[in-house]
C-alpha positions in Angstrom: 23.6 27.1 -79.9 24.8 26.3 -76.6 23.5 29.5 -75.1 19.9 28.6 -76.5 20.2 25.0 -75.1 21.2 26.5 -71.8 18.2 29.0 -71.7 15.9 26.0 -73.0 17.1 24.3 -69.9 16.6 26.9 -67.5 13.0 27.7 -68.9 11.9 23.8 -68.6 13.6 23.8 -64.7 11.4 27.1 -64.0 8.5 25.4 -65.2 8.9 22.2 -63.4 9.8 24.2 -60.1 6.2 26.2 -60.8 4.5 22.8 -61.3 6.1 21.5 -58.1 5.0 24.7 -56.0 1.5 24.0 -57.2 1.3 20.6 -56.3 2.4 21.5 -53.0 0.0 24.1 -52.6 -2.8 21.7 -53.4 -1.5 19.1 -51.1 -1.3 21.9 -48.5 -5.0 22.9 -49.1 -5.7 19.4 -48.9 -5.0 18.5 -45.2 -1.9 20.2 -44.2 -1.9 23.3 -41.8 1.2 25.4 -43.2 1.1 27.7 -46.1 4.1 29.5 -47.6 3.2 31.8 -50.5 0.4 34.4 -51.5 -0.9 31.8 -54.1 -1.5 29.4 -51.5 -3.6 31.9 -49.3 -5.7 32.7 -52.5 -6.4 29.0 -53.3 -7.0 27.4 -50.1 -10.4 26.7 -48.2 -12.0 29.0 -46.0 -10.7 27.4 -43.0 -7.7 29.5 -42.8 -7.7 33.4 -42.0 -5.2 36.1 -42.2 -4.3 37.6 -39.0 -1.9 40.8 -39.1 -0.6 40.3 -42.7 0.3 36.7 -41.8 -1.6 33.6 -42.7 -2.7 31.0 -40.1 -4.1 27.8 -40.1 -7.4 27.4 -37.8 -7.8 24.1 -36.1 -10.5 22.0 -37.5 -12.7 20.1 -35.2 -11.8 17.0 -37.1 -7.9 17.2 -36.3 -7.2 15.3 -33.1 -5.1 16.2 -30.2 -2.2 14.0 -31.5 -1.9 15.8 -34.8 -1.8 19.4 -32.7 1.5 20.8 -32.1 3.2 24.1 -30.9 3.4 27.1 -33.4 6.8 27.9 -34.5 8.0 31.2 -36.5 9.8 31.1 -39.9 10.5 33.5 -42.4 9.2 33.3 -45.9 9.7 36.1 -48.7 10.8 38.4 -46.4 7.7 38.2 -43.9 7.4 36.2 -40.5 4.8 33.5 -40.5 3.3 31.9 -37.6 2.2 28.2 -38.2 2.2 24.9 -37.1 4.7 22.0 -37.6 3.4 19.8 -40.5 2.5 16.2 -39.4 3.4 13.3 -41.3 0.9 12.0 -44.0 1.5 8.6 -42.9 0.1 8.3 -39.2 0.8 5.3 -37.3 -1.6 2.9 -36.1 -1.5 4.2 -32.3 -2.0 7.5 -33.6 -5.2 6.2 -35.5 -6.4 4.3 -32.5 -5.8 7.2 -30.4 -8.0 9.3 -32.9 -10.9 7.0 -32.2 -10.3 6.7 -28.5 -10.3 10.8 -27.9 -13.7 12.3 -27.5 -14.4 15.6 -29.5 -15.6 18.6 -28.1 -17.6 21.3 -30.0 -17.9 24.9 -29.5 -17.3 27.8 -31.8 -15.5 28.3 -35.3 -12.4 27.1 -33.8 -13.6 23.9 -31.8 -10.9 21.5 -30.8 -10.4 18.3 -28.8 -11.7 18.0 -25.1 -9.0 18.7 -22.7 -9.0 18.2 -18.7 -10.9 15.5 -16.6 -12.8 14.6 -19.9 -9.8 13.8 -21.9 -8.1 12.0 -18.9 -10.8 9.7 -18.3 -11.0 8.9 -21.8 -7.3 8.2 -22.2 -7.3 6.2 -18.5 -7.0 2.5 -19.5 -8.8 -0.1 -17.3 -7.5 -1.5 -14.2 -7.4 -5.0 -16.0 -6.8 -4.4 -19.7 -5.2 -7.6 -21.1 -5.7 -11.5 -20.6 -2.5 -11.8 -18.8 -3.6 -9.2 -16.1 -6.9 -11.1 -15.8 -5.0 -14.5 -15.3 -3.1 -12.9 -12.9 -5.9 -11.3 -10.7 -7.8 -14.7 -10.9 -4.6 -16.8 -9.8 -4.2 -14.0 -6.7 -7.8 -14.3 -5.9 -7.8 -18.1 -6.5 -4.6 -18.4 -4.0 -6.3 -16.3 -1.4 -9.6 -18.4 -1.6 -7.5 -21.9 -1.2 -5.8 -20.4 1.9 -7.7 -17.9 3.6 -11.3 -17.9 2.5 -12.1 -21.4 2.2 -10.7 -22.7 5.3 -12.1 -19.8 7.2 -15.7 -20.5 6.0 -15.1 -24.2 6.6 -14.5 -23.3 10.1 -17.8 -21.5 10.8 -19.8 -24.0 8.7 -18.4 -26.9 10.5 -19.1 -24.9 14.0 -22.4 -24.4 13.1 -23.4 -27.9 11.4 -25.9 -29.1 14.1 -27.3 -25.5 14.7 -26.6 -22.8 17.0 -27.6 -24.8 20.1 -24.6 -27.1 19.9 -22.1 -24.2 19.3 -23.5 -22.4 22.3 -23.4 -25.5 24.6 -19.5 -26.4 23.5 -18.6 -22.7 24.8 -20.0 -23.3 28.1 -17.8 -26.2 28.9 -15.4 -25.8 32.1 -12.1 -26.5 30.1 -12.8 -24.1 27.3 -13.8 -21.3 29.8 -10.6 -22.1 31.6 -8.6 -22.0 28.5 -10.2 -18.7 27.6 -9.3 -17.4 30.7 -5.7 -18.4 30.5 -5.4 -16.5 27.2 -7.0 -13.6 28.4 -4.8 -13.3 31.5 -1.6 -13.8 29.3 -2.7 -11.1 27.0 -3.5 -8.9 30.0 0.0 -9.2 31.0 1.7 -8.9 27.8 -0.1 -5.9 26.8 0.8 -3.3 29.5 4.6 -5.0 30.1 5.3 -4.8 26.7 3.9 -1.3 26.1 5.9 0.1 28.9 9.2 -1.5 27.7 8.3 -0.4 24.2 8.0 2.8 25.0 11.3 3.3 27.0 13.0 1.2 24.5 11.7 3.3 21.5 12.5 6.9 23.4 16.1 5.8 24.0 16.7 4.1 20.6 15.2 7.1 18.5 16.9 9.9 20.7 20.4 8.2 21.2 23.5 8.2 19.0 25.1 5.4 20.7 27.6 3.2 18.9 25.7 0.3 20.1 22.1 1.4 18.4 22.7 -1.0 15.3 23.1 -3.9 17.6 20.4 -3.2 19.9 17.8 -2.8 17.0 18.9 -6.1 15.5 18.5 -7.9 19.3 15.2 -6.5 19.2 14.0 -8.1 16.3 15.1 -11.4 17.6 11.8 -12.6 18.8 10.8 -12.1 15.0 13.3 -14.4 13.5 13.5 -17.4 16.3 10.9 -20.0 16.0 8.5 -20.2 18.8 9.0 -23.7 19.5 12.8 -22.8 20.0 11.8 -19.8 22.4 9.7 -22.3 24.5 12.6 -24.9 24.7 15.0 -22.1 26.0 12.4 -21.3 28.6 12.5 -24.8 29.6 16.3 -25.0 29.7 16.5 -22.2 31.8 13.5 -22.6 34.2 13.1 -26.3 34.0 14.2 -28.9 36.7 17.4 -29.0 35.5 17.8 -25.7 34.0 20.1 -22.7 35.3 17.5 -21.0 37.7 16.3 -24.6 38.9 18.1 -24.1 42.4 16.6 -20.6 43.3 13.2 -21.8 42.1 13.2 -25.2 44.3 14.6 -22.9 47.4 11.6 -20.5 46.8 9.0 -23.3 45.5 8.1 -21.3 42.6 7.3 -22.9 39.6 7.5 -21.2 35.9 7.5 -24.4 33.6 4.1 -26.1 33.5 2.5 -23.0 35.3 1.0 -19.6 34.4 4.4 -17.5 34.9 6.1 -19.8 32.0 3.1 -19.2 29.7 3.1 -15.4 30.7 7.1 -15.4 30.0 6.8 -17.0 26.6 3.9 -14.8 25.8 6.2 -11.7 26.6 8.9 -12.8 24.7 7.1 -13.4 21.4 5.4 -9.8 21.9 8.2 -7.9 22.8 8.9 -6.0 19.6 5.7 -4.8 18.5 5.0 -1.6 20.6 8.6 -0.5 20.1 8.9 -1.4 16.3 5.6 1.0 15.9 7.0 3.9 18.1 10.5 4.1 16.8 9.8 5.7 13.1 7.2 8.1 14.6 9.9 9.1 17.2 12.4 9.5 14.6 9.9 11.8 12.4 8.7 14.0 15.4 9.6 17.6 15.4 11.5 18.1 18.9 10.9 21.8 19.0 7.4 21.3 21.0 9.6 19.3 23.6 12.3 22.2 23.7 9.9 24.8 24.1 8.1 22.8 27.1 11.3 22.3 28.7 12.0 26.2 28.4 9.0 27.3 30.0 10.0 25.0 33.4 8.2 21.5 32.7 10.1 18.6 33.7 11.1 15.5 32.0 7.8 13.3 32.8 5.6 16.5 32.3 7.2 17.0 28.6 6.7 13.1 27.9 3.1 13.2 29.2 2.0 16.6 27.7 4.0 16.8 24.8 5.6 13.5 23.5 2.8 10.9 24.1 -0.1 13.1 22.3 2.2 12.7 19.4 2.9 9.2 19.3 -0.4 7.9 20.9 -1.5 6.0 17.7 1.9 4.4 17.2 1.3 3.1 20.8 -2.2 2.1 20.3 -1.3 0.3 16.8 1.5 -1.8 18.7 -0.6 -2.6 21.4 -3.2 -3.9 19.0 -0.9 -6.0 17.4 0.4 -7.2 20.8 -2.6 -8.6 21.7 -3.4 -10.3 18.4 -0.1 -12.0 18.6 -0.6 -13.0 22.6 -3.9 -14.5 22.0 -2.7 -16.4 19.0 0.3 -17.8 20.2 0.9 -21.6 20.1 4.3 -22.8 19.7 6.3 -21.3 22.7 3.4 -21.7 24.9 2.9 -25.0 23.9 6.2 -26.2 24.7 6.5 -24.7 28.3 3.1 -25.2 29.5 3.1 -29.0 29.1 -0.6 -28.8 27.1 -2.5 -29.8 30.5 -6.0 -29.7 29.8 -8.0 -27.7 32.3 -4.9 -26.4 34.1 -2.3 -24.6 31.4 -4.2 -24.9 28.1 -5.0 -21.4 26.2 -7.1 -21.4 23.5 -5.0 -22.2 20.4 -4.0 -25.2 22.6 -7.4 -26.0 23.4 -8.4 -26.2 19.7 -5.6 -28.9 18.9 -6.4 -31.1 21.8 -10.4 -31.1 21.1 -9.4 -31.8 17.5 -6.9 -34.8 18.4 -9.7 -36.1 20.5 -12.0 -36.2 17.7 -14.5 -33.6 19.3 -14.6 -31.2 16.1 -17.3 -29.4 17.3 -15.8 -28.1 20.2 -12.4 -27.4 18.2 -14.4 -25.4 15.7 -16.6 -23.5 18.1 -13.4 -22.3 20.1 -11.8 -21.6 16.5 -14.7 -19.2 15.6 -14.0 -17.4 18.9 -10.6 -17.1 17.9 -11.8 -15.8 14.7 -14.0 -13.3 15.9 -11.3 -11.9 18.3 -8.9 -11.7 15.1 -11.5 -9.6 13.0 -12.1 -7.4 16.1 -8.1 -6.7 16.1 -8.4 -6.1 12.6 -11.3 -3.5 12.8 -9.4 -1.8 15.8 -6.1 -1.4 13.5 -8.3 0.1 10.3 -9.8 2.1 12.7 -6.8 3.6 14.3 -5.4 4.1 10.9 -8.6 6.0 9.5 -8.2 8.2 12.7 -4.7 9.1 12.3 -5.1 9.6 8.4 -7.8 12.1 9.1 -5.6 13.9 11.5 -2.9 14.1 8.9 -5.2 15.6 6.5 
């Protein structure tokens, strides 16, 4: 009796196993790519092919790239099959979205999902793909408009409010021409002097291993950190009537404060670091084998610098000169303190703008501001031009 009961139980278990196998085979043929038995091979759809005695599933054109996985090998019934890992029947929402986003490429019986540049373009998200990013872009543009674009447009509109005739007439005043002359003189002094100083300082700081190098690099940045007004006050305390050098200046009858030399000194101080700071990184990255080869061929130090070093750092030098010129023509604080802001004598263009505006001569002030703005645009154009030339040569 017990033996018969065990045999019936075994028979029922075997029948249940066969029913489960048939169910799995039907599910496999419905959508799963893996086939395990010979019965499954007989009952599945024609999209599956037999290759070398082993059954493989041919990729359907409707199967997205997210469901295609790398083939794996396994043993079933003593035979080796090459198949693909079964994906989950329950796909996540992101997978479904990707199925709709990814374009399908036809072609042949085994046409699959498009790959390469087309797929990358399809999957690439736009630059602004969320409301938060859009708000950030709008906020940034609004900020730039409030502090840059709108004031600049207002300057040009005020300068040409009564037409080009008054604008040109304002540029012919003697006081404006003198202020422009003083500005160009100071820039003409500052650019060559600080270029020479910047080259010497950069060569020494980039090639030396002195223990004072960190201190000297920090000292080079002092004009960046000190307020221009403080700079002008320091020069007044040194070269003024009660300054340290007052006896020497009185004996030689040489004026520094409230004169062109003082304005030039203030401009030299505030523009001192630009060339050096632009050239030092270029020298540190430069290959010194060319210089050593030139010395081995008998060239002296000046010939090595002129023929080898300077051509390699020329763009850094020119970039520093452009920045030096821009700062020299736009300086106001240090020059205002040491020059005394005397109309027609010690005024530069920035001081002329302030003086005309305080005297309610708005047209002259805005006309001079337009000239300064055009000079700034010219400086930016030169900077971009030099950067493009440097990038083209690097390629």
